Phi, psi and omega in degrees: 000320179297322181295320178296316181296316180297317179301316178293324178298312180297319175300317178297313178297320178295320180291329179287337181277344179265140179291148178283147187302321180297320181292322179297317180293323178297319179296315175300316180294321179294319181297320182295316182294317180299316178297317179300321181290319179296316178294322180297320179293319179298320180287320176294323181279352182052055187212083189201169177231131170269119179261116180283133178246333182213142178250140179237093176292161182299315176250142175101184184270164176294154182232123179282127183267123183261348177259162181279117175237142186203168172235121181253131182239129171222177183300327185245357182210141170235131181223141180232142171222090184229152177280167175226131175230119180152191185272133178251126180277325179231120179290138180284155180294326182252119182298342179288348178272033185291331181264201175256096183231117178201162169227123183236131176257341178246108180209155173262133182235111184239098179268148175215124178287145179258168182293336185259029178066027177248192182220144166245126187232132176247128182238125175240122177279142182237010179235166179086179180271356181231135179255125179251142169245122180243137178237113181250122178246120186238131180269171184294340180266358176101356174283151186210158172233139183232124176249129184244129176232145172205150189290349182268000181199168178294155175285162180218152179236148177232152166232154183181226183207163179260141175216168179298140177281134175279116181279134178270136179288000000 
């Protein structure tokens, strides 16, 4: 009889330490809602970083990016530090300009909300000697695709995610 009581006490204690299935679902749902709200605020405040994880050149296979590459967006500046894989029609004068690297203070920023709580954003740079057209598609959970076009080379696409921009003091 003592063994049965000890067994039930241990069973009760073990059951108390595991989350109830309904609570687990609520927790996942709550995390999803919090993530959606975070992404919404970043997009509305125009204050975020697109972190590229994979590149998709027009020709060839996708390339997993092991170094940190990004597109940083704020209300007054758009800057890019992205790799480039593909055909170049006009060679740059400086070989160090091999990737997609720019800082733009004059740009058009055209956001559009989607039906599925995401965003489609078109950014066109208007300064410097090279004009870039960027199309950023952001889902409600923060995953994103970026397409970069410029007249001197084939377009390239990246996928990754959106995160909070680190502000410099």
